[in-house]
C-alpha positions in Angstrom: 4.4 4.0 2.5 5.3 4.6 -2.7 6.6 5.3 -5.1 6.3 5.4 -8.2 7.9 10.4 -18.0 8.9 11.4 -21.5 8.6 14.2 -24.0 11.0 17.1 -23.5 8.1 19.4 -24.2 4.7 19.2 -22.4 2.1 18.1 -24.9 -1.4 19.6 -24.9 -4.1 17.7 -22.9 -5.4 15.9 -25.9 -2.1 15.0 -27.4 -0.5 11.5 -27.2 3.0 11.5 -25.9 5.2 10.0 -28.6 7.6 7.3 -27.6 10.8 6.1 -29.0 12.6 2.8 -28.6 14.1 2.3 -25.1 17.7 2.5 -26.4 16.9 5.8 -28.1 15.5 7.6 -25.0 17.6 10.7 -24.1 17.6 11.9 -20.5 16.7 15.5 -21.1 16.7 18.2 -18.3 12.9 18.0 -18.2 13.0 14.2 -17.9 15.5 14.6 -15.0 13.1 17.2 -13.5 10.1 14.8 -13.6 12.2 12.1 -11.9 13.3 14.6 -9.3 9.6 15.4 -8.5 8.7 11.8 -8.1 11.8 11.1 -6.0 11.0 14.1 -3.7 7.5 12.6 -3.1 9.0 9.2 -2.2 11.5 11.0 0.0 8.7 12.7 1.8 6.9 9.4 2.3 9.9 7.8 4.0 10.7 11.0 5.9 7.2 11.4 7.3 6.9 7.8 8.5 10.2 7.7 10.3 10.0 11.2 11.9 6.6 10.6 13.4 7.6 7.2 14.8 10.5 8.8 16.7 8.2 11.6 18.0 5.5 9.4 19.4 6.6 9.5 23.1 6.7 13.3 23.1 3.3 13.5 21.4 1.8 11.2 24.1 3.3 13.3 26.9 2.0 16.7 25.6 -1.5 15.5 24.4 -2.0 13.0 27.2 -2.5 10.1 24.8 -2.4 6.4 25.9 -0.3 3.8 24.2 -3.3 2.6 22.3 -4.1 6.1 21.0 -0.5 6.7 20.1 -0.6 3.4 18.0 -3.4 4.9 15.9 -1.2 7.9 14.9 0.7 5.2 12.9 -2.2 2.9 12.2 -4.4 5.8 11.0 -1.9 6.5 8.3 -1.6 2.8 7.5 -5.4 2.4 7.3 -5.8 5.2 4.7 -2.6 4.2 2.8 -3.1 0.5 2.6 -6.9 0.6 2.3 -7.1 2.9 -0.7 -3.8 2.3 -2.6 -5.1 -0.2 -5.1 -8.0 2.1 -5.9 -5.6 5.0 -6.1 -3.5 3.3 -8.7 -6.4 2.4 -10.9 -7.9 5.9 -10.6 -4.7 7.3 -12.0 -5.1 5.1 -15.0 -8.8 6.2 -15.5 -8.7 9.9 -14.6 -5.2 10.9 -15.7 -2.0 10.3 -13.7 -0.9 14.0 -13.6 -4.3 15.2 -12.3 -4.6 12.5 -9.6 -1.0 13.0 -8.5 -1.3 16.8 -8.1 -4.6 16.8 -6.3 -3.4 14.1 -3.9 -0.2 15.9 -3.2 -2.1 19.1 -2.3 -4.2 17.1 0.2 -1.0 15.6 1.6 0.5 19.0 2.2 -2.7 20.3 3.8 -3.0 17.3 6.1 0.6 17.7 7.2 -0.1 21.3 8.1 -3.2 20.3 10.0 -1.3 17.7 12.0 1.2 20.2 13.1 -1.4 22.7 14.4 -4.0 20.6 16.2 -4.1 20.2 20.0 -6.4 17.2 20.0 -5.5 13.5 19.8 -8.6 12.5 17.7 -7.9 15.4 15.3 -4.3 14.4 15.0 -5.3 10.8 14.2 -7.8 12.1 11.7 -5.1 14.2 10.0 -2.9 11.1 9.8 -5.8 9.1 8.2 -6.3 11.9 5.6 -2.6 12.0 4.9 -2.6 8.2 4.4 -5.5 8.6 1.9 -3.5 11.1 0.0 -0.4 8.9 0.0 -2.6 6.1 -1.3 -3.0 8.1 -4.5 0.4 9.8 -4.7 2.5 6.6 -4.2 1.1 4.3 -7.0 0.5 7.3 -9.3 4.2 8.4 -8.9 5.3 4.9 -9.8 3.0 4.6 -12.8 4.2 8.0 -14.0 7.7 6.7 -13.8 7.0 3.4 -15.5 5.1 5.0 -18.3 7.6 7.8 -18.9 10.8 5.8 -18.7 10.8 3.0 -21.3 11.0 -0.6 -20.2 14.6 -1.7 -20.1 17.8 0.1 -19.1 16.1 3.6 -18.8 13.4 2.3 -16.5 15.8 0.2 -14.4 18.1 3.2 -14.0 15.1 5.4 -13.0 13.8 2.8 -10.5 17.3 2.5 -8.8 17.4 6.3 -8.4 13.8 6.3 -7.1 14.5 3.6 -4.4 17.6 5.6 -3.4 15.5 8.6 -2.4 13.0 6.4 -0.5 15.9 5.0 1.7 17.4 8.4 2.1 14.0 9.8 3.2 13.6 7.1 5.8 17.2 7.5 7.1 16.9 11.3 7.2 13.6 11.0 9.1 15.2 8.9 11.8 17.9 11.5 12.4 15.7 14.6 11.9 13.0 13.1 14.1 15.5 12.8 16.9 16.7 16.4 16.4 13.3 18.1 15.7 11.6 16.4 18.7 14.0 18.3 20.9 12.4 21.5 19.6 8.9 20.2 19.7 7.1 17.2 18.1 5.0 19.6 15.9 8.1 20.2 13.7 8.0 16.6 12.6 4.6 17.3 11.1 5.4 20.8 9.7 8.7 20.0 8.1 7.2 18.1 5.2 4.8 21.0 4.3 7.2 23.2 2.3 8.7 20.2 0.6 5.3 19.0 -0.5 4.4 22.5 -1.8 7.7 22.5 -3.7 6.9 19.1 -5.3 3.4 20.3 -6.1 4.7 23.4 -8.0 7.4 21.5 -9.8 5.0 18.7 -10.7 2.5 21.2 -12.2 5.2 22.7 -14.4 7.2 19.5 -15.4 4.9 16.5 -15.5 3.4 16.0 -19.0 -0.4 16.1 -19.3 -1.9 12.7 -20.1 -5.3 11.7 -21.4 -7.8 10.0 -19.1 -9.0 6.5 -20.2 -12.0 6.6 -22.5 -13.6 3.5 -20.9 -13.7 1.9 -17.5 -14.6 4.8 -15.3 -18.2 3.9 -14.4 -17.8 0.9 -12.1 -19.3 2.6 -9.0 -20.3 -0.7 -7.3 -16.8 -2.1 -7.8 -15.1 1.1 -6.4 -17.4 1.0 -3.4 -16.9 -2.7 -2.5 -13.2 -2.5 -3.1 -12.8 0.6 -1.0 -15.0 -0.7 1.8 -13.4 -4.2 1.7 -9.8 -2.9 1.8 -10.4 -0.4 4.5 -12.1 -3.0 6.7 -9.4 -5.6 6.0 -6.6 -3.2 7.0 -8.6 -1.9 10.0 -9.1 -5.5 11.2 -5.4 -6.3 10.9 -4.1 -3.1 12.7 -6.8 -3.3 15.5 -6.6 -7.0 16.1 -3.7 -6.9 18.6 -5.8 -4.7 21.0 -9.1 -6.3 20.3 -7.8 -9.9 20.3 -7.4 -12.1 17.2 -10.1 -14.5 18.2 -12.6 -11.9 19.6 -16.1 -11.6 18.1 -15.3 -8.1 16.9 -12.2 -9.1 15.0 -13.9 -12.1 13.5 -16.9 -10.1 12.5 -14.9 -7.4 10.8 -12.8 -10.0 9.0 -15.9 -11.7 7.8 -17.5 -8.5 6.6 -14.2 -7.6 4.8 -14.2 -11.0 3.0 -17.8 -10.5 2.0 -17.2 -7.1 0.5 -14.1 -8.2 -1.4 -15.9 -11.3 -2.6 -18.7 -9.0 -3.9 -16.1 -6.9 -5.6 -14.7 -10.0 -7.4 -18.1 -11.0 -8.6 -19.0 -7.5 -9.7 -15.7 -7.2 -11.7 -16.5 -10.4 -13.6 -19.9 -9.1 -14.7 -19.5 -5.4 -15.6 -18.6 -4.2 -19.1 -15.7 -2.1 -18.0 -14.2 -3.5 -14.7 -12.2 -1.3 -12.4 -9.6 -4.1 -12.1 -8.8 -6.7 -14.8 -8.0 -9.9 -12.9 -6.2 -11.2 -15.9 -3.1 -9.4 -14.6 -3.0 -12.0 -11.8 -2.4 -14.7 -14.4 1.1 -13.3 -15.0 3.4 -15.5 -12.9 6.1 -12.8 -12.5 3.5 -10.2 -11.3 2.1 -12.6 -8.7 5.7 -13.5 -7.5 6.6 -9.9 -7.3 3.6 -9.1 -5.1 4.4 -12.0 -2.8 8.0 -11.0 -2.7 7.2 -7.4 -1.6 5.2 -8.9 1.3 8.2 -10.9 2.4 10.5 -7.8 2.0 8.3 -5.2 3.7 6.8 -7.6 6.2 10.1 -8.8 7.6 12.1 -5.6 7.1 9.7 -3.2 8.8 8.7 -5.6 11.6 12.4 -6.2 12.5 13.0 -2.4 12.6 10.0 -2.0 14.8 11.3 -4.6 17.3 14.8 -3.1 17.3 13.3 0.4 17.9 11.5 -1.0 20.9 14.5 -2.9 22.2 17.0 -0.1 21.8 14.8 2.6 23.4 12.9 0.5 26.0 15.4 -2.3 26.7 18.7 -0.4 26.4 17.2 3.0 27.2 18.8 4.7 24.2 17.8 8.2 23.3 15.8 8.7 20.1 18.8 10.2 18.4 21.1 7.4 19.5 18.6 4.9 18.4 18.3 6.6 15.0 22.1 6.5 14.5 22.0 2.8 15.5 19.6 2.0 12.7 21.2 4.4 10.2 23.5 1.8 8.6 20.5 0.2 6.8 19.7 3.5 5.1 23.4 4.1 4.2 23.7 0.7 2.5 20.5 1.3 0.5 21.6 4.8 -0.4 25.1 3.7 -1.7 23.9 0.4 -3.2 20.7 1.4 -5.0 22.3 3.5 -7.8 24.0 0.3 -9.1 20.9 -1.9 -9.0 19.5 -0.6 -12.3 22.6 -1.8 -14.2 22.4 -5.2 -12.5 18.7 -5.6 -13.5 19.6 -4.7 -17.1 22.4 -7.2 -17.2 21.0 -10.2 -15.1 17.2 -9.6 -15.0 15.0 -9.3 -12.0 14.8 -12.9 -10.7 18.5 -13.2 -9.6 18.4 -9.8 -7.9 15.2 -10.7 -6.0 16.8 -14.0 -4.9 19.9 -12.2 -3.8 17.7 -9.8 -1.8 15.8 -12.6 0.0 19.1 -14.4 0.7 20.6 -11.3 2.2 17.5 -10.6 4.4 17.3 -14.2 5.6 21.0 -14.3 6.4 20.7 -11.0 8.4 17.9 -12.3 10.6 19.6 -15.7 11.1 22.9 -14.0 12.0 21.1 -11.9 14.6 19.3 -14.9 16.2 22.5 -17.0 16.2 24.8 -14.3 17.8 22.4 -12.2 20.0 22.5 -14.4 23.1 20.6 -12.7 26.0 22.0 -9.2 25.5 23.2 -8.7 21.9 26.4 -6.7 21.3 25.8 -3.9 18.8 29.0 -4.4 16.8 28.8 -8.2 16.8 25.1 -8.9 16.3 23.1 -5.7 15.4 25.5 -4.0 13.0 26.1 -7.0 10.7 22.4 -7.7 10.6 21.7 -4.1 9.7 24.2 -4.2 6.8 22.7 -7.4 5.5 19.2 -6.0 5.7 20.3 -2.9 3.9 21.8 -5.0 1.1 18.6 -7.0 0.9 16.4 -3.9 0.6 18.8 -2.3 -1.9 18.7 -5.3 -4.2 15.0 -6.1 -3.6 13.0 -2.9 -3.9 13.9 -1.8 -7.4 14.0 -5.4 -8.8 10.5 -6.2 -7.3 9.0 -3.0 -8.7 10.5 -3.6 -12.1 9.2 -7.2 -12.1 5.7 -6.1 -11.0 5.3 -3.7 -13.9 7.4 -5.1 -16.8 5.4 -6.3 -19.7 2.2 -4.5 -18.5 0.4 -2.2 -20.9 0.7 1.5 -20.2 -3.1 1.6 -19.6 -2.7 -0.7 -16.6 0.6 0.6 -15.1 -1.3 2.4 -12.3 -3.2 -0.9 -11.6 0.1 -2.9 -11.5 1.8 -0.2 -9.3 -1.2 0.0 -6.9 -1.4 -3.8 -6.7 2.3 -4.3 -5.7 2.3 -1.4 -3.2 -0.9 -2.5 -1.7 0.6 -6.0 -1.3 3.6 -4.5 0.4 1.7 -2.2 2.8 -1.1 -4.7 3.8 1.4 -7.5 4.0 3.6 -5.4 6.2 0.7 -4.4 8.4 -0.3 -8.1 8.8 3.1 -9.3 9.8 3.7 -6.3 12.1 0.3 -6.9 13.8 1.3 -10.5 14.6 4.8 -9.4 15.6 3.2 -6.8 17.9 1.0 -9.5 19.5 4.0 -11.7 20.1 5.9 -8.8 21.7 3.2 -7.9 24.2 5.0 -9.6 27.0 8.2 -7.5 26.6 9.3 -5.7 29.8 10.4 -2.1 29.4 13.8 -1.4 30.8 15.0 -5.0 30.5 18.1 -5.6 28.4 17.2 -9.2 27.8 16.4 -9.9 24.1 14.4 -13.0 25.0 10.9 -11.5 25.0 11.6 -10.2 21.5 12.7 -13.6 20.0 9.2 -14.9 19.1 8.7 -11.9 16.9 12.2 -12.1 15.3 11.6 -15.9 14.7 8.4 -14.9 12.8 10.3 -12.2 10.8 12.9 -14.8 9.9 10.3 -17.3 8.7 8.7 -14.7 6.5 12.0 -13.9 4.8 12.8 -17.6 4.3 9.4 -18.1 2.7 10.3 -15.3 0.3 13.7 -17.0 -0.4 12.0 -20.3 -1.3 9.4 -18.5 -3.4 12.1 -17.1 -5.7 14.6 -19.9 -5.5 12.4 -22.7 -6.7 11.3 -21.1 -10.0 14.8 -20.0 -10.8 16.2 -23.5 -10.1 13.5 -25.0 -12.4 14.3 -22.5 -15.2 18.0 -23.3 -15.0 17.3 -27.1 -14.9 15.2 -26.8 -18.0 17.9 -24.7 -19.7 20.7 -27.3 -18.9 21.0 -29.8 -21.8 20.8 -33.5 -20.7 23.7 -35.7 -21.5 
């Protein structure tokens, strides 16, 4: 649920970190160390999400939780993560990236420990919400530390490709570890991240350079309150709508209140001397396109994996470990493909890479729909789709993150990072909520893929929209560049 360095010697708190030209930046051992800390945090994020998802049935059996309550173990994390991520990214700019990163990481470790020790469903959900809040600050802050430390160009592209590799590795490892650890007890899926988070905290304290908080812009209390309330309500409305009903008075009332709060936030930001968010960033076409592209990537990718997880476990009655191995090819493709993406971005730029990503995703979903029949064969239908989706994610994640932050001043890198990651998480939550509603009629124990098709159709449509979004501007650019006879 993010991501996200420079002098070989840590400068004093009041010193400015000197920068050199991108082509002159040397990758010193300390620079590698900072990247390793950021990658470890992204690895933890992917590891945690996938491990807990595999452990849900065991948690429900031991704590006596209903399906609705189990859903909130996931949604509680999504609520805190998506609701506060934009604020988290901006707070990193205003208060200092290193300080925000370390404090949030400590809270993340404590919430992980709490989740592994509690015996109450509500306390477990509360620990997940707190963990999501912490991740809402660590994810955009990590990405902004990366983008302000590695200079824009080849160095940043290379760092982003390594960064995305660890995210995929964490998710893939979590699927397998979740299946293994659940056999010893679901609590191990919560406790395992604790020592890794502590290690990242210690290394981050030693390696990450101190940075100076912003001198202005930190007094927009009304903006912070309306943004936080509006985003939390918006995400809560989305994740609770499938149970409450999309047209129910409760859902409509919450949606209206969220819109009012976010409208108030926009009005406040246009009037205060030092706004929390400068909306001029949304006038940059590439930034807007990157944010829409991450919605298409995360919304389709995570929703399809959710549907396949249900189908393989409930429809085909696969064990958690077998299901994890069935989904593993996605992570392997990302793991082996991501290290090369940085060079491709440097050579071709981000637009062709994002277009290739959306093409690979769309082809994967279309292939599955065309070959699945009533009972899809894993080798013929599922495996090719997984490989194409892995390629789409490998090309897309690093390229979208690079496009969302390139050309943005260092003072707003946290804002840009928080914005693109918020778009991805909230967009994914929205698509997943609709997909969940479309999949409510699925019958556990049935090998028929038919009940899942409406959700897969929606996922395919989202990916195709992402493809069009990136194809049209690229075609226009090439048409203008082609001399007329």
